[in-house]
C-alpha positions as CSV (number, residue, x, y, z in Angstrom):
1,M,77.3,-139.7,166.3
2,N,79.3,-136.6,167.0
3,K,82.7,-136.7,165.3
4,T,85.2,-134.0,164.7
5,S,86.5,-133.8,161.2
6,G,90.2,-133.7,162.2
7,R,90.5,-130.3,160.4
8,E,89.2,-128.1,163.2
9,A,91.7,-126.2,165.3
10,G,92.8,-128.4,168.2
11,S,91.0,-131.5,167.0
12,A,92.6,-134.9,166.5
13,V,91.9,-137.7,164.1
14,G,89.5,-140.2,165.7
15,R,88.5,-138.0,168.6
16,T,84.8,-137.7,169.3
17,K,83.0,-135.0,171.2
18,D,81.5,-137.5,173.7
19,A,83.3,-140.9,173.5
20,G,87.0,-140.3,173.5
21,Y,88.9,-141.7,170.6
22,Q,87.4,-144.2,168.2
23,I,88.4,-146.4,165.3
24,G,86.4,-148.2,162.6
25,V,87.5,-150.9,160.2
26,R,85.2,-152.3,157.5
27,R,85.9,-155.2,155.1
28,T,83.6,-157.1,152.7
29,V,84.0,-160.8,152.8
30,P,82.7,-163.4,150.3
31,A,80.1,-164.9,152.6
32,T,76.4,-164.6,153.4
33,V,75.4,-162.7,156.5
34,E,74.3,-166.1,158.0
35,A,77.7,-167.7,157.3
36,A,79.6,-164.6,158.6
37,W,77.5,-164.6,161.8
38,R,77.9,-168.3,162.3
39,F,81.7,-167.9,162.0
40,L,82.0,-164.9,164.2
41,T,80.0,-166.5,167.0
42,G,81.6,-169.9,166.7
43,K,84.8,-171.2,168.3
44,E,87.2,-170.3,165.5
45,G,85.7,-166.9,164.8
46,L,85.7,-165.9,168.5
47,R,89.3,-166.9,168.6
48,A,90.0,-164.6,165.6
49,W,88.5,-161.5,167.1
50,L,88.1,-162.0,170.8
51,G,91.1,-164.1,171.6
52,E,91.4,-167.4,173.5
53,A,88.2,-167.4,175.6
54,E,87.2,-171.0,175.9
55,S,84.0,-170.3,177.8
56,A,82.8,-167.2,175.9
57,V,79.2,-167.3,175.0
58,V,77.8,-164.6,172.6
59,R,74.7,-163.7,174.6
60,E,73.5,-160.4,176.2
61,G,74.8,-160.1,179.7
62,E,77.5,-162.8,179.3
63,S,81.0,-161.9,180.6
64,F,84.2,-163.3,179.3
65,A,87.9,-163.3,180.0
66,T,90.6,-164.4,177.6
67,R,93.8,-166.3,178.2
68,E,95.6,-163.1,177.2
69,G,94.0,-161.3,180.1
70,D,91.4,-159.2,178.1
71,S,87.9,-159.1,179.5
72,G,84.4,-157.8,178.8
73,R,80.7,-158.3,178.7
74,F,78.2,-158.6,175.8
75,T,75.7,-155.8,176.2
76,I,73.7,-156.2,172.9
77,V,73.4,-159.3,170.7
78,K,71.1,-159.1,167.7
79,P,71.6,-162.3,165.7
80,L,72.6,-161.8,162.0
81,S,72.9,-158.0,162.6
82,H,75.3,-156.9,165.3
83,M,76.8,-157.3,168.8
84,R,78.0,-154.7,171.2
85,L,80.2,-155.3,174.2
86,Q,82.3,-153.6,176.8
87,W,85.9,-154.8,176.0
88,M,89.1,-154.1,177.9
89,K,92.6,-155.1,177.2
90,S,94.5,-156.4,180.2
91,D,96.7,-153.3,180.6
92,W,93.9,-150.7,180.2
93,E,92.5,-148.7,183.0
94,A,88.9,-148.5,181.6
95,P,86.9,-150.6,179.1
96,S,86.1,-149.5,175.6
97,T,82.8,-150.0,173.7
98,L,83.2,-152.5,170.8
99,Q,80.5,-153.1,168.1
100,I,80.6,-155.6,165.3
101,R,78.0,-155.2,162.6
102,L,77.2,-157.3,159.6
103,L,75.9,-155.5,156.5
104,P,74.6,-157.2,153.4
105,A,76.8,-156.2,150.4
106,K,76.6,-156.9,146.6
107,Q,79.5,-159.4,146.8
108,G,79.0,-160.9,150.3
109,T,78.9,-159.3,153.7
110,T,80.6,-156.2,155.0
111,I,81.9,-156.7,158.5
112,S,82.1,-153.4,160.4
113,I,84.2,-153.2,163.6
114,H,83.8,-150.0,165.5
115,Q,85.5,-149.2,168.8
116,E,85.1,-146.1,171.0
117,K,86.1,-144.8,174.4
118,L,89.7,-145.3,173.6
119,S,92.1,-143.5,175.9
120,G,94.0,-141.5,173.2
121,P,95.8,-141.5,169.9
122,A,98.2,-144.2,170.8
123,A,95.4,-146.6,171.8
124,R,93.6,-145.7,168.6
125,E,96.6,-146.6,166.4
126,E,97.2,-149.8,168.3
127,M,93.6,-150.9,167.9
128,K,93.5,-149.8,164.2
129,A,96.4,-152.2,163.5
130,H,94.8,-154.9,165.7
131,W,91.3,-154.8,164.0
132,E,92.9,-154.7,160.6
133,G,94.7,-158.0,161.5
134,V,91.4,-159.4,162.9
135,Q,89.7,-158.5,159.6
136,K,92.4,-160.5,157.7
137,A,91.9,-163.5,160.2
138,I,88.1,-163.4,159.7
139,R,88.4,-163.3,155.9
140,M,90.9,-166.2,156.0
141,G,88.7,-168.2,158.3
142,L,85.6,-167.7,156.1
143,E,87.6,-168.7,153.0
144,G,88.8,-171.8,154.8
145,G,92.5,-170.7,154.7
146,P,95.1,-171.6,157.3
147,G,94.6,-170.2,160.7
148,Y,95.8,-166.7,161.4
149,A,96.2,-165.3,164.8
150,P,96.4,-161.5,165.0
151,N,98.5,-160.1,167.8
């Protein structure tokens, strides 16, 4: 992956050489990889990170649309490992690439959310806040806490 450091003349935080702007958010949750995968691909988990998409199926080639107007298609699904999809907010002109990866950790599972092909710094900041909220929702869901809906 070609990333600029943000310290080079003319570079910007989160800007890549080839894929526009990117953002990554990682959090470790107190759950096994199996439990985290089951949650993320189940109804409650999908609502936490994808939005209200009643007919969404986590399977390669499957498309989805959310009640909020976001849309996309799953391009790679490797159970208990990762999923990659083209994902587009309703007001965007082009889709981004989103990847969610599960990594075994000493105290549970690290859930890594990485998004690239963002249009610029404003979209990067918007998505950073969004995915941080999603990570909180995922953790609460896995811990059995009250429902949390990120914006």
